N, C-alpha and C positions, 0 to 999 in steps of 0.2 A: 954858585948854586943859589936858587931861590930858597925861601924859608922852608924848614923841614916840618912836616905835619905827620902825626901818628894817628891812624884811624882804628887802632885796636888796643888801647890800654883799658884796664878795669880799675875800679875803686871800691873799697870796702870801708864802711864807717866803723869807728870805735865806740859809737853810741848805740848800744844794743836796745835801749829803751825806746829811743826815737825811731830807729831803723832795725826792727827785729828780723832775725834770720828765719826764713821760711823757703827753703830751696825747692826748685822745680824737681819733680819726681821724688821728693822726700829725702834726698841724700845731698849733703853739702859737699862741695869740692874740697879736696885736701889743700890745694893751694890757697884758697880763701881763708883757711884756718891757720896755715903755716906762714904765709907771706902776705898778710893783708896790707893794703896801702890806701890810706885816706886820700882825699882830694888834695890836701895840703902836701902830703908826701909825694903825690904825683907831680904837682907843680914844681916842687923842689928837684925832683928827678929830671923833669923836662928842662929846667934851668941848667942843671949840671950837664945834660946831654946836648944842649943846644937845639932842643925841639921847641918850635915856636908855638904850635897850637895842636889840639887833639880832638878827635871825635871819640868820646868816652863810651865804651860799650857796657851796658848794664850787665851785672853778674846774675844770670838766671839761676846758677847753682848756689847762690847765696840768698837772693831775694824773690825768687819766683817771678810773678808778674807785678810785684810792687816796685814801681820805678821811682819812688820818692827820693832816694838818696842821689841817684844819678841826676835827676831833674833839679833838685835843690842845689847840689854841689856845682853843677855846670852853670846854673843861673848866677851863682856867686862869682863865677869866673868867666862870664859870658864873653869877655874880650879875647879869651884863649881857648875856651872849651865849648863843645856842643854835645848834647846828650843823644845817645842811641839806645832806645828802650825796647822792651818786650811786652807784648800783650797777648792775651788768649785770642788768637785769630779766629777760633771757631765760635766764640761767644757771640750771641745775637747783638749785643751792644758794643762789639769791638770797634766799629767805625766811630761811635760817639766817644769811646775811651781814647781812641787815637787823637781825635780832634781836641779833646780836653788836655791831653798831654802836649799837643802842639802849642796850645795857648800858654803852657808853662815852659816852653822853650825847646820841646823835642825837635830834633833835627833829622832823625832816621829811626828805623826799626830793625829788629833782628828776630828771626825764627830759630829757636834752638831745638833741634830734633834729636840731639844726643851728643855724647862727648865723653868726658872723663868719668861721669857718674852714671851713664846709661848707654846701652848700645843704640846705634842710630836707627831711627824709625821714620822712614820717609812718608808714612801714611798721611800725616798732616799736610804735606806738600801737595797732595792730590785730593784733599777734602773740599768739596764745593762750598761747605759752610764758611770757608775762609775768603771766598771771592768778594763779598762786600767790603771786607777790610782791605783787600788788595786794591779794589776800586778806589777806596778812600785814599790810599797811598798815592795812586796816580793823580787824583784831584789835588792833593796837598803837596805834590812834588817831593815825597819822602822816599829816599832810597831804602831798600830792604836787604839786610845781610842775611845770609842763610848758612847756618852751621849744619853741615851734613858731610857724609863721606861719599865715596864713589857710588855707593848703592842708591843715593838720592839724585844723581845727576840727570837721569831721564825725567824726573819730576821737575827739576830746576829748568830744564829745557822747555818743558810744556808751559810752566808758569811764565817764563820770559816771553814766549810767543802769545800767550793769552793776555798778558798785561804789558804790552810794548812800551807804555809810558812810565813804567816803574824800572828804575835802575836796580838791578839785582847784583849784590856783591857777594861772591862766594868766599866764605871764610876759609883760610888755610888752603886755598886753591882746590878745595874739595878733597884734600888728602890723597893725591895721586901716588901711585907706585912708580918711582923713578929709578929703581935700583938696577934696571937693565941697561941704563945709560943710553947715549945717543943711538938712534933718533927717538928714543923713549916711546917705543911701541906700547908698553904697558899703560902709558898715560894717554892713550889715544882718545879715550872718552872725555878727557879734559880738553884736549885740543879740538875735539869736534864741536865744542861750544863756541869756538872763536867766530863762527859765522853769524852768531846772534848778537846784534850790536848793543843790546841793553844789558848784557852780562859782563860784569867787571870781576877782577880777581884781586884778592887780598893776599899779599906776600907777608908771611909771618915767620917767626923763628923755626917753625916746623919744617918749612921747605929749605931753609938755609942749613939746618942740621942734616937734612936728608942728602945734601951734596957730598957728605962723607960716607954714604952708605952704598955698598955694591959698586956699580960702575957709574953712578951719577957724578957729574962734575959741573961746577958752576959755569965754567967757560963754554960748556955746550948746552946746558939746560936754559939758562936765562936768555941768551940770544935767541934760542928757539921760541921761548915764551913770548918775547917781545915781537918777534917776527909774526907769530900767530895772532896775537891779540892787539898789538900796538901798545906802546907805553901809556897812552892816554886812557887805557882801560885797566891799568895795573896800579895798585897803591900799596904802600908799606904800612904794616901794623906791628907794633912791638909785642903785643900779648903780655905786656908788663902788668902786674907781677906774676901772672899765671905761669909764664915761662921763666925758668930760673935764670938769674943774672941781673945785673944792674941795667938801667935803661941805656946808659952809655955803651955798655957791652953789647946789648941787643942791637942797638943802632949800628955799632961798629961791625958786627957780624953781617948785617944786611948790606952795609956799604962795601964790605970786602967781597961779598958774593956777587954784587951788581957792578963790580969794576969792569966787567967784560961787555957792558953795554955802553952806549954813547952818553956823553954828559947831558945832552938834551933829554934822552930817555930817563936818566937818573933824576933830572929835575921834575919830570912828570911823575915818576913813581914815588918820590919822596915829598911831593907837595902839590903839584898842579892838578893831578887827578883828584886828590882829596878835595881841593877847592871846588872842582866841578861837581863832585858828589855832594858836598856839604858847603853850599854857598856862604853860610855864616862864617866859615873859616877863611874866606877870601879876603 
């Protein structure tokens, strides 16, 4: 297998003076208080797990739109890490902010429309004020992660069609309902996105945990997912330390779940797709 790359760990600084907490939506996530992990701790966990490189996702529920820590930390470890930040996409100066962050090493962006601290609100995904920022992403070849649920999939589809030069990575697969089991009719809105070539899927602990719920089974779901999207549009993300467990444990669970797809597909999901999305990790 080629080197393993993680496209969804988070980092939290222990220096509150230099990197003050100011969470998006005004509520800090529980995990960032209970299981904070500095960049040094992440590097140590990567070494223990055998993870070569990572695209580190800014914690919006800790720092809002202040990308200082993820940019500074990844710059210090540029041989292994690339920063994925968040900006106010509706702000008139968003394109300039994005370009300034790119000069500091930004390798990708993320839109956080909800999650553990707030219900999903897909309205920002259809706000025309964000379009200049999306155009800047296309010009700068920046991939965009989107954190939403099934409620936001129609807007994701429209954004992908409007901005075909931007690779859109759907966090947590868009949180589909897979409890009905094969052929996963309840997740049809997810599979309907497969025909749009610039939509990519991020496989995180959430979907691996879901394989023990209802009639969902790894041996039927993951081959179906690979058949629909192709492994070259699927990438693994640990969600460490937001998801409970050590990084070796989270990686092990993903490897166990994906044992039902080919070795070549696993190579793509655990590394090659990440290198395509974030060339700095190649």
